[in-house]
N, C-alpha and C positions, 0 to 999 in steps of 0.2 A: 487143786482146781486146775483144769487144763489151761495152759497159756499158749499164745500164738506168737511166734518169733519170726521176724523178718530180717534177713541178712543181706546186705550189700556184698558184692564180690571184690572189686578192685580197691585195694587199700584197706579192706575190712576182713574179708575171708582170706584173701591172698595178699602176700606182701609185695613190695615194690619189684621183686623179681618174678612175680607171678606164681609163687609157690604157696601152698596151703600149710600153715603150721600144724603139726600133728595134734597139738593141744586143741585146736579149733575143730578138727575132725572128731576128736574124742568127745568134746563138749556137745556137739550137735547130735551125735549118736546116743549119748547118755540121756540128753534131754528128750529125745524121741522115745527111748526106753521108758522114761518116766511119764509118758503119755502126752507130752507137749507136742504141738505142731510146729514144724519149721519150714519156712519158705525162703527160697532165693528171691531177692528183690534188687534187681540190677539194671544198669543201663545196657548191659550186653543183650544181644539177640540170641536166640536158641542155638544158632550155629557156632557161637563162641562159648557155649557151655560144654567144655571138654570133659571126657570121661572121668578124669580125676575129681572133678567137681561133683558130677552127678552121682558117682559111686559112693559118695559120703552117705547119701540117702536123704531125700527131702520129700515133703508132702505136696509140694507144688512149686510153681515158678511164676514170679512176676518179672517179665523181661522188657527190653526195649524202653526202659525208663517209664514203665507204666502202660505201655501200649499193647502188652501181651500178658494174658493170664491163663495158666494151665493148672488144673487141680486133678490129681489122680489120673493123669493122662487125657483129661477132657479139657478142650479149649473153651473158655468162657468169654474171652475178649481177644480180638486181634485187629488193631488199627494199623493202617498202612498209609504211606506217603502217597499223595496224588502223583500220577505219572507225569503230569505237566510240571509239577514242582521238582521232580527228579531231573527232568530235562533241563529246566532252568539252572539247577544247581550244577549239573555236570558241565554245562556250557560255561558257566561263570568260573568254576574251579579250574577247568582246563585253560581258560583264557589267562588266568592269573598264576598258573603254575603251581597250584595247590594239590598235594597228594591226598587222596581220600579213599575210603571204601564204603560201599553200600551194604548195610546189614539186613539180611533176610533170615528167616528160619532155615532156609535151605542152603545158605552159603554166604560168604563174605566176598563181595565182588569189588576188586581193586582197580583203581586207576592205573595208568600206564607205568608210572614210576613208584607207585606206593610200596610194592613188595621189596624192591631194592632199597628204598628209604628205610623201611623197618629193619632190613638186614644190617644196614649201616648203623642203626641205633643199637642193635644187639652186639655188633662187633665193638662199638665204642664202650658199651657197658663192660664187656669182658676185658677189654684192654685197660680200662680204668680201675677195674676191680677183679683181678684174675681169680681170687679165691671164691668169687661168686659164680664162676663159669658153670658149674654143675647146676646151680639153681636157675640161672638164666636159661640154660639149654632145656631145662625141665619145664620152666614156667612160661617163658616168652616165645621160645622157638616154635611151639605148636601153633601159636597164633599166626606167626609168619607163614608157616607151612599150610595153614588153612586158607590163606588169601588166594582167591581165584583170579587169574589174569586172562585177558583176551576175550571176555564175554561181553555181550551187549549190555551197556550200563543203563540204558533207558528201559526200566523194568516196572512191573506192577506189583511186585512182591516185597517192596522195601519197607522195613520197620523204622529205621533211622539211619543217619549218616555220621560217620566220624571222619575228621580231617586232621592231618598232621601239621606241625608247626610250619609257618611260612612268613614271608615278609609282610603279608597282609594282616592287619590287626583284627582281633575279635570284633572290635567296634565297627570296622569297615564291613566285615561279613554280616554283622547284625543289621547294619543299615540296608544291606541288600535283601536280607531274608526275614526280617523281623515280622512281617505280615504273614509269613507262610510257615515259619518254624519257631519252636522254642530253641534258643541257642545258649549254650553254656560252655565255659572252658572245659577242656578235657579232664576226665577223672583219672587219666593215666599219665602221670607226670613225665614219663620217659618220652612221650610224644612231642614234648618241647613247647616253647613259648608260642602263643597264638594257635595252639591246637584246640580242637573243640568238638562238640557234638550238636547235631541238629535233629530234633524229634518233632513229632506231631503236636501242634499247639493244643492247649487245653487239657492235656493229660500229663500226669506225673505219678510218682510212686504212691502218693497219698490217695489219689483218685482210684488207683488200682486196688490198694488195700481196702478202701471203703467198699468197693464193689465185691471184693473177695469175701470180706466179713459178712456182707449181706447175703451172698450166695451160700455161705456155710452156716448162716444163722448164729454167728458168734459175736460176742460183746467186745467193743473196743477197750473196755477197762482191763482186759486180760492180755493186752498186746505189748510186745517189745519190738523195738527197731534199732538196728546197729548200722552205723554208717560213718563215712569220713569225708565225702565229697559234696560239692554244691548241689548235685542232683539228689542228695539225701535229705536236704533241709525240710522239704514238705513231709517226708516220712517221719523224720525225727520230731517234728512239731505235732503230727497227727496222732501217733500212737500214745498209749498211756505212759510208757517208759521209753523215752527217746535217749539213746545212749551213743555218744560220740567216742570213736576210737582215740587213743592217745595221740595218734598221728594225724588226726582230722584237721581240716581247714578251720581257722579261727571262727569263721561264720557259722560252722556246724556246731562247734563247742558252745557258742553263745546261746543257741536255741535248745541245746540238749538238757535233759533232766540230770544227766550224770555223764562223767567221762571215765572210761576205763583205760587200761594200759594199751600200748600199741599192739599191732598184729603180731609182731615178733616177740613181744613180752607176754604172750598168752592172754591178750586182752579179752577175747571172747570167752575163753575158759574161766578166767577170773571173775568176769561179770556174771556168767551163768551161776557160778557158785555163790556169789554175793546175793543174788536174788532168789536162791533156792531152787533154781531150775535143775541143777544137779547137786549132788551132795559129796560124792567121793572125791578124794584127792588123786592126782595123777600118780 
């Protein structure tokens, strides 16, 4: 029977250096060969879905933490942040010296110091772990290179916003924006303490999955969801088989039906085999 599989990216499909384990690619491709449907289900916007990810082959995309749905090249949902809320956010973050980038399907629009901040993160990663240099340059450098500087940040095409670690706490940022955004700590650990994401309120990965299943006329009883971060909790709770990665946050593991191995320990591949989504060994 056809199953529907939803896969987070950061910390699930890719490891902490932004690289996709070969076993994960193989698992997804074999699952599709077996007639199952696989969907990206990520906080990333489409501009952050780099070729290495899309070239694996998926049946569609849930992006922007549930604000964007695309199936077979057709867009069936696209929520955007209100322009006046973007304006409020840009003014507030600039005043408090918080580096951020605005995510749209057409690009990642960075604040003045954001790109240099990300480059310093990359350099620290390599300095602290020289043997990971190749992985970091392959996995994280493309994100840095995709950041666009010098553009007008008051825009109408923004899906969500990510901000890097600062002296201002998540709680203080939530106090300012809780009526306008859903705010969670960042799903990318390297962004540092007090980093986070702001998305359109009232939508999340589960609301998007529900809409997608209705559109495809598919039953929830045949669904699997894989995740590791706080923005995966609704997805993990909603699908029939909610599976936390071995490296997942404790809050995600607590609501999951099962816990697989970490991304670097072939967690996706091992779980796909366990549930009969694929059969052959590597």
